[in-house]
mmCIF file of the N, C-alpha and C atoms, coordinates in Angstrom:
data_MODEL
# 
_entry.id   MODEL 
# 
loop_
_atom_site.group_PDB 
_atom_site.id 
_atom_site.type_symbol 
_atom_site.label_atom_id 
_atom_site.label_alt_id 
_atom_site.label_comp_id 
_atom_site.label_asym_id 
_atom_site.label_entity_id 
_atom_site.label_seq_id 
_atom_site.pdbx_PDB_ins_code 
_atom_site.Cartn_x 
_atom_site.Cartn_y 
_atom_site.Cartn_z 
_atom_site.occupancy 
_atom_site.B_iso_or_equiv 
_atom_site.pdbx_formal_charge 
_atom_site.auth_seq_id 
_atom_site.auth_comp_id 
_atom_site.auth_asym_id 
_atom_site.auth_atom_id 
_atom_site.pdbx_PDB_model_num 
ATOM 1   N N  . MET A 1 1  ? 1.965  13.900  21.877  1.00 0.00 ? 1  MET A N  1 
ATOM 2   C CA . MET A 1 1  ? 0.539  14.312  20.770  1.00 0.00 ? 1  MET A CA 1 
ATOM 3   C C  . MET A 1 1  ? 1.594  13.884  19.568  1.00 0.00 ? 1  MET A C  1 
ATOM 4   N N  . ARG A 1 2  ? 2.181  14.547  19.239  1.00 0.00 ? 2  ARG A N  1 
ATOM 5   C CA . ARG A 1 2  ? 3.085  14.697  17.775  1.00 0.00 ? 2  ARG A CA 1 
ATOM 6   C C  . ARG A 1 2  ? 3.548  13.538  17.374  1.00 0.00 ? 2  ARG A C  1 
ATOM 7   N N  . LEU A 1 3  ? 4.196  12.666  18.578  1.00 0.00 ? 3  LEU A N  1 
ATOM 8   C CA . LEU A 1 3  ? 4.513  11.467  17.428  1.00 0.00 ? 3  LEU A CA 1 
ATOM 9   C C  . LEU A 1 3  ? 3.462  9.919   17.350  1.00 0.00 ? 3  LEU A C  1 
ATOM 10  N N  . LEU A 1 4  ? 2.261  10.199  18.118  1.00 0.00 ? 4  LEU A N  1 
ATOM 11  C CA . LEU A 1 4  ? 1.338  10.034  17.850  1.00 0.00 ? 4  LEU A CA 1 
ATOM 12  C C  . LEU A 1 4  ? 0.981  9.904   16.185  1.00 0.00 ? 4  LEU A C  1 
ATOM 13  N N  . ALA A 1 5  ? 1.042  11.597  15.706  1.00 0.00 ? 5  ALA A N  1 
ATOM 14  C CA . ALA A 1 5  ? 0.376  11.985  14.458  1.00 0.00 ? 5  ALA A CA 1 
ATOM 15  C C  . ALA A 1 5  ? 1.367  11.217  13.478  1.00 0.00 ? 5  ALA A C  1 
ATOM 16  N N  . VAL A 1 6  ? 2.571  10.896  14.005  1.00 0.00 ? 6  VAL A N  1 
ATOM 17  C CA . VAL A 1 6  ? 3.643  10.566  12.818  1.00 0.00 ? 6  VAL A CA 1 
ATOM 18  C C  . VAL A 1 6  ? 3.024  8.958   12.909  1.00 0.00 ? 6  VAL A C  1 
ATOM 19  N N  . VAL A 1 7  ? 3.294  8.635   14.187  1.00 0.00 ? 7  VAL A N  1 
ATOM 20  C CA . VAL A 1 7  ? 2.976  6.943   14.396  1.00 0.00 ? 7  VAL A CA 1 
ATOM 21  C C  . VAL A 1 7  ? 1.592  6.836   12.836  1.00 0.00 ? 7  VAL A C  1 
ATOM 22  N N  . VAL A 1 8  ? 0.645  8.226   12.942  1.00 0.00 ? 8  VAL A N  1 
ATOM 23  C CA . VAL A 1 8  ? -0.821 7.465   12.618  1.00 0.00 ? 8  VAL A CA 1 
ATOM 24  C C  . VAL A 1 8  ? -0.162 7.495   10.678  1.00 0.00 ? 8  VAL A C  1 
ATOM 25  N N  . LEU A 1 9  ? 0.426  8.862   10.657  1.00 0.00 ? 9  LEU A N  1 
ATOM 26  C CA . LEU A 1 9  ? 1.041  8.774   9.215   1.00 0.00 ? 9  LEU A CA 1 
ATOM 27  C C  . LEU A 1 9  ? 1.713  7.690   8.565   1.00 0.00 ? 9  LEU A C  1 
ATOM 28  N N  . ALA A 1 10 ? 2.324  6.583   9.578   1.00 0.00 ? 10 ALA A N  1 
ATOM 29  C CA . ALA A 1 10 ? 3.418  6.184   9.070   1.00 0.00 ? 10 ALA A CA 1 
ATOM 30  C C  . ALA A 1 10 ? 2.476  4.319   8.842   1.00 0.00 ? 10 ALA A C  1 
ATOM 31  N N  . LEU A 1 11 ? 1.549  4.550   9.185   1.00 0.00 ? 11 LEU A N  1 
ATOM 32  C CA . LEU A 1 11 ? 0.790  3.310   9.397   1.00 0.00 ? 11 LEU A CA 1 
ATOM 33  C C  . LEU A 1 11 ? -0.213 4.293   7.743   1.00 0.00 ? 11 LEU A C  1 
ATOM 34  N N  . LEU A 1 12 ? -0.593 4.934   7.629   1.00 0.00 ? 12 LEU A N  1 
ATOM 35  C CA . LEU A 1 12 ? -0.826 5.088   6.666   1.00 0.00 ? 12 LEU A CA 1 
ATOM 36  C C  . LEU A 1 12 ? -0.507 4.908   5.421   1.00 0.00 ? 12 LEU A C  1 
ATOM 37  N N  . ALA A 1 13 ? 0.652  4.902   5.307   1.00 0.00 ? 13 ALA A N  1 
ATOM 38  C CA . ALA A 1 13 ? 1.811  5.151   4.296   1.00 0.00 ? 13 ALA A CA 1 
ATOM 39  C C  . ALA A 1 13 ? 2.283  3.714   3.939   1.00 0.00 ? 13 ALA A C  1 
ATOM 40  N N  . VAL A 1 14 ? 2.409  3.300   5.173   1.00 0.00 ? 14 VAL A N  1 
ATOM 41  C CA . VAL A 1 14 ? 1.947  1.368   5.159   1.00 0.00 ? 14 VAL A CA 1 
ATOM 42  C C  . VAL A 1 14 ? 1.284  1.011   4.502   1.00 0.00 ? 14 VAL A C  1 
ATOM 43  N N  . SER A 1 15 ? -0.038 0.981   4.554   1.00 0.00 ? 15 SER A N  1 
ATOM 44  C CA . SER A 1 15 ? -0.737 0.531   4.140   1.00 0.00 ? 15 SER A CA 1 
ATOM 45  C C  . SER A 1 15 ? -1.093 1.275   2.637   1.00 0.00 ? 15 SER A C  1 
ATOM 46  N N  . GLN A 1 16 ? -1.177 1.976   1.967   1.00 0.00 ? 16 GLN A N  1 
ATOM 47  C CA . GLN A 1 16 ? -1.366 2.733   0.763   1.00 0.00 ? 16 GLN A CA 1 
ATOM 48  C C  . GLN A 1 16 ? 0.223  1.757   0.143   1.00 0.00 ? 16 GLN A C  1 
ATOM 49  N N  . ALA A 1 17 ? 1.091  1.896   0.342   1.00 0.00 ? 17 ALA A N  1 
ATOM 50  C CA . ALA A 1 17 ? 2.589  0.826   -0.490  1.00 0.00 ? 17 ALA A CA 1 
ATOM 51  C C  . ALA A 1 17 ? 1.620  0.015   -0.249  1.00 0.00 ? 17 ALA A C  1 
ATOM 52  N N  . GLU A 1 18 ? 0.992  -0.741  0.729   1.00 0.00 ? 18 GLU A N  1 
ATOM 53  C CA . GLU A 1 18 ? 0.615  -2.405  0.454   1.00 0.00 ? 18 GLU A CA 1 
ATOM 54  C C  . GLU A 1 18 ? -0.586 -2.667  -0.293  1.00 0.00 ? 18 GLU A C  1 
ATOM 55  N N  . GLU A 1 19 ? -1.489 -1.573  -0.635  1.00 0.00 ? 19 GLU A N  1 
ATOM 56  C CA . GLU A 1 19 ? -2.500 -1.234  -1.407  1.00 0.00 ? 19 GLU A CA 1 
ATOM 57  C C  . GLU A 1 19 ? -2.321 -2.061  -2.905  1.00 0.00 ? 19 GLU A C  1 
ATOM 58  N N  . GLY A 1 20 ? -1.229 -0.778  -2.888  1.00 0.00 ? 20 GLY A N  1 
ATOM 59  C CA . GLY A 1 20 ? -0.084 -0.506  -4.209  1.00 0.00 ? 20 GLY A CA 1 
ATOM 60  C C  . GLY A 1 20 ? 0.068  -1.456  -5.015  1.00 0.00 ? 20 GLY A C  1 
ATOM 61  N N  . ALA A 1 21 ? 0.966  -1.896  -3.714  1.00 0.00 ? 21 ALA A N  1 
ATOM 62  C CA . ALA A 1 21 ? 1.677  -3.330  -4.843  1.00 0.00 ? 21 ALA A CA 1 
ATOM 63  C C  . ALA A 1 21 ? 0.489  -4.689  -4.458  1.00 0.00 ? 21 ALA A C  1 
ATOM 64  N N  . ARG A 1 22 ? -0.625 -4.896  -4.216  1.00 0.00 ? 22 ARG A N  1 
ATOM 65  C CA . ARG A 1 22 ? -1.690 -5.253  -4.275  1.00 0.00 ? 22 ARG A CA 1 
ATOM 66  C C  . ARG A 1 22 ? -2.033 -5.666  -5.717  1.00 0.00 ? 22 ARG A C  1 
ATOM 67  N N  . LEU A 1 23 ? -2.236 -3.854  -5.973  1.00 0.00 ? 23 LEU A N  1 
ATOM 68  C CA . LEU A 1 23 ? -3.016 -3.916  -6.867  1.00 0.00 ? 23 LEU A CA 1 
ATOM 69  C C  . LEU A 1 23 ? -2.140 -4.314  -8.151  1.00 0.00 ? 23 LEU A C  1 
ATOM 70  N N  . LEU A 1 24 ? -1.053 -3.894  -8.212  1.00 0.00 ? 24 LEU A N  1 
ATOM 71  C CA . LEU A 1 24 ? 0.690  -3.809  -9.502  1.00 0.00 ? 24 LEU A CA 1 
ATOM 72  C C  . LEU A 1 24 ? 0.454  -5.489  -9.887  1.00 0.00 ? 24 LEU A C  1 
ATOM 73  N N  . ALA A 1 25 ? 0.097  -6.248  -7.996  1.00 0.00 ? 25 ALA A N  1 
ATOM 74  C CA . ALA A 1 25 ? 0.652  -7.367  -8.856  1.00 0.00 ? 25 ALA A CA 1 
ATOM 75  C C  . ALA A 1 25 ? -0.023 -8.633  -9.277  1.00 0.00 ? 25 ALA A C  1 
ATOM 76  N N  . SER A 1 26 ? -1.822 -8.032  -9.150  1.00 0.00 ? 26 SER A N  1 
ATOM 77  C CA . SER A 1 26 ? -3.160 -8.535  -9.401  1.00 0.00 ? 26 SER A CA 1 
ATOM 78  C C  . SER A 1 26 ? -2.803 -7.812  -10.715 1.00 0.00 ? 26 SER A C  1 
ATOM 79  N N  . LYS A 1 27 ? -2.788 -6.593  -11.673 1.00 0.00 ? 27 LYS A N  1 
ATOM 80  C CA . LYS A 1 27 ? -2.475 -6.290  -12.226 1.00 0.00 ? 27 LYS A CA 1 
ATOM 81  C C  . LYS A 1 27 ? -1.514 -7.009  -13.531 1.00 0.00 ? 27 LYS A C  1 
ATOM 82  N N  . SER A 1 28 ? -0.390 -7.296  -12.899 1.00 0.00 ? 28 SER A N  1 
ATOM 83  C CA . SER A 1 28 ? 0.500  -8.147  -13.524 1.00 0.00 ? 28 SER A CA 1 
ATOM 84  C C  . SER A 1 28 ? -0.349 -9.749  -13.592 1.00 0.00 ? 28 SER A C  1 
ATOM 85  N N  . LEU A 1 29 ? -0.543 -10.404 -12.955 1.00 0.00 ? 29 LEU A N  1 
ATOM 86  C CA . LEU A 1 29 ? -1.199 -11.474 -12.720 1.00 0.00 ? 29 LEU A CA 1 
ATOM 87  C C  . LEU A 1 29 ? -2.655 -11.739 -14.059 1.00 0.00 ? 29 LEU A C  1 
ATOM 88  N N  . LEU A 1 30 ? -3.449 -10.197 -13.843 1.00 0.00 ? 30 LEU A N  1 
ATOM 89  C CA . LEU A 1 30 ? -4.110 -10.206 -15.007 1.00 0.00 ? 30 LEU A CA 1 
ATOM 90  C C  . LEU A 1 30 ? -3.430 -10.367 -16.483 1.00 0.00 ? 30 LEU A C  1 
ATOM 91  N N  . ASN A 1 31 ? -2.785 -10.063 -16.214 1.00 0.00 ? 31 ASN A N  1 
ATOM 92  C CA . ASN A 1 31 ? -1.938 -9.112  -18.086 1.00 0.00 ? 31 ASN A CA 1 
ATOM 93  C C  . ASN A 1 31 ? -1.140 -10.821 -18.107 1.00 0.00 ? 31 ASN A C  1 
ATOM 94  N N  . ARG A 1 32 ? -0.264 -11.876 -17.289 1.00 0.00 ? 32 ARG A N  1 
ATOM 95  C CA . ARG A 1 32 ? 0.113  -12.709 -17.789 1.00 0.00 ? 32 ARG A CA 1 
ATOM 96  C C  . ARG A 1 32 ? -0.934 -13.476 -18.330 1.00 0.00 ? 32 ARG A C  1 
ATOM 97  N N  . TYR A 1 33 ? -2.309 -13.795 -17.522 1.00 0.00 ? 33 TYR A N  1 
ATOM 98  C CA . TYR A 1 33 ? -3.188 -14.814 -18.106 1.00 0.00 ? 33 TYR A CA 1 
ATOM 99  C C  . TYR A 1 33 ? -4.737 -14.655 -18.751 1.00 0.00 ? 33 TYR A C  1 
ATOM 100 N N  . ALA A 1 34 ? -4.091 -13.179 -19.274 1.00 0.00 ? 34 ALA A N  1 
ATOM 101 C CA . ALA A 1 34 ? -5.201 -12.329 -19.964 1.00 0.00 ? 34 ALA A CA 1 
ATOM 102 C C  . ALA A 1 34 ? -4.661 -12.447 -21.368 1.00 0.00 ? 34 ALA A C  1 
# 
């Protein structure tokens, strides 16, 4: 049961990091073209 919680937390962390990277990339792209 604990392992499942760890896996879920890891997936959440990865998705959050991916979202942050995507936001950062889009922001830098906007800055480049603005």
